[in-house]
N, C-alpha and C positions, 0 to 999 in steps of 0.2 A: 929754183935763185940765182939770178948771176951775182958773182960776185963783184964785180965790176964797171963801168960801162961800155969800157972797150971789148967788154965780150959781147958785146950786141951786136952788129954788123955780123959777126962769124957762125951765130945764132938764129941769124933767122933767113941766113941762107941752105942752112942746114932743116931750119924752119922749112920753108920753101920747097925744097927740095924732098924733103919727106913726105910731103902735103900731093905732092904731086908723081909721086914715083907706088906711095902709100893708094891712097887714093882715088887718083887717076884723073885729078883734076888739078886747074888753075888758078890763080889766086887771079884774082881781079884787083885789088890796091890795099897796098900797105902806109893807114897815114899816122905820122908820126910830128910831132913839133918841130922847130929846125936847130935841133941840137946835131952838132958832132957825132956824135955818135952813131947816129942814123946813115949817116954819108959814106956809101959806098959805091959810087957812080955806074962803076960801070956793070955789076951784078944788077942794079935798079934797074939802066938804061935797057941793056938787056932782054929783061923782063917785062921793061913798061908797064907797074905796080903800085911806084912809088908818090905818094902825096902828104905837101907840105897841109898844115895849119897855120890859121893866118897870127902872126905874129902879136903876142901882151892877149890872146881871145881863151878866156877859161873857163869862161862863159860853154862854148863849143866844145869842148874835151869835159861836161863835168860826171855823162855816164861810164868815161871811160877813171876817171878819177876817182869814181866811187866804186866803180867792178876792184878798179886796184887795192887802194886803203881796203877794199873787200880783205883780198887776196893776203893783206899784207896782215892784216886783224889774225885770219885764221893761220899762217904759218906763225 
């Protein structure tokens, strides 16, 4: 669990690197909302993996929101 949104960019970099080294795979896409915590332009540009969802369309994020709520309830 992250303590603040400021940790997101660094943790995503660690996660992507771990997937690439441990499993010898490359991520196709990381989709996020337009939150500032997800912007790390150099990293995403070098990997070409970042997609932003449309603003004010929570229906597109319904599945992720349910999974996120489930994780929070279990935690």
